[in-house]
N, C-alpha and C positions, 0 to 999 in steps of 0.2 A: 504494500500500500504506500503510495507516494507520500502522502501527508496525513497525519492526524494531528489535531492541534494540541490537544491539551494533555499535559502531563501532570500527574498528581502524585505527590510523595507522601510520606508516612503520617498516618492518623490512627492513634490508639482507639480501639473500639471500646466505647463506654458501655455501662451496664444497660442503658435504655436506648431504644431507637431514637427517642426525642433528643437525647443528649448528642447522639451522633449527628443527627440532622442539623443541629445548630452549628456544627463545625464548618459546614459548607456555605453558610450565609455570607461570609465575607467576599465570596466570588461574585455576588449579585452586582450588576451594573455593566457598563460598556468599557472594554479595554482596547488599547491600540498599540501597535508597534509599527514604526516606519524604518525601512531599510533601503536606502537608495531610492529608486523610483517605485518600490513596492510598499503597499500599506496593508497591514493585517489588522482586522478588528474581530473581537470576540465579545458577544453580548450574552450575559447570563441572567436568568430570572427564575424565581421560585415557581414551580408548576404544580405544587400540591404539598401535602404534609411531609413527605420524605422524598421529594423529587425536585430537581432543577433541570432546566433545559437551556441549551446554548445554540447560537447561530454564529458561525465563523466564516469570514470571507477574506481571501487574499486577492488584492487588486494590483494591477500595474496601470497607473493612470485611471481611466474609467473602465478598463477591461477587467472582468472577473476571471482570474486564473483558475481558481477552485473555491469551493465552499464546502462546509461541513455542518451537519446537524449533530449535536451532542446532547447527552443527558446523563445525569447522575441519579441513580435510583437504587433501592434495595430489591434484591431478588433472593428468596429463601434466606432471609435475615443476613445476607452479605451485601456489601456496597459494591456497585459497579459503575464504571464509566462506559457508556454506549456511544459509538460513533458511526456515522454514515457519511461518507465523502461523496460529493456530487458526481465525479467522474468514475466512481466505483460502485454505483447503485446496484449493479447486478449481485455484488457480494452481500448486499443488505447491511444490516446493523452488526457491528463487531463489538463484542463485550470484552472489557478489561476489568479484572477483579482487583479491588483494593487489597494490596498486600502489606502495606505498612503506612503508618500515619502518626502525626503528632499535631499540635495546635496550629502549625503553620506550613506543613509540608505533607503532601499525599503522593503515594505511588500506586498506580494501577498497572497491572500486567496481564498479558496474554501470550505465554511462551510459544504457542502454536501458530501465532500470526506471523506473516512474513515481515512486514515493516509498517508501522513500528510494533514492537512487542512490549514496550514500556512507555508509559506516559506519566509525567510527574508535574505537579504544580507546587511552587514554593512562594509563600507570601513574603515579600521583601519588606513591605510597609503597607500602611492603609491605602496607598494609591499606586502600589507597584507589585508586580508578581513576575515570576520566571517560570515558564512552561518549557519542559524538555521532552522531546519526542525521540526515543532511542530504539535502535535495532540494528539489523545488518542489511546493507544494500550493496548489491553487486559483490557479495562475498566479503565486504569490509564493514567493521563497526562504524556506525554513523549516529550523530546526535544533532538534531535540529533545535536551535535555541529561539525561544520567543519571549524576550524581555518586554513586558507590557506596562503601560501606565493607564490608570483609570481615568477615563475622560468624561464619564457620566455615572453618577451613583445609581 
């Protein structure tokens, strides 16, 4: 898979699902990264009691290079990040299980997926985060970095 946006790193699973759900709240809002002529935006919003949804777009000027629909939700009492990338719709939604977490970093993994197989998010501050998309491409380890600033709460 060429791109998946979001990488989430370590989050300790608390005793109740309500406590866990509050941990993801800081993601809500619109985030942006600019790199050369390319602009990446990621918008998160609460979609239910234990669910968040995201829309991500990579643009070069006005041209959309790719987009992704993402969501964080519980399945069988486990947290997952689900991703569907626009140019890979035939694959459908890909699930990444939360494997580690703390108050400011989450890691979601799917070791059977081609690329990426690890997505992590790290809260740098109230208005900044770092998403890492990691895996193997063309036989070599690769990490895509998405340092973002909150542009809208």
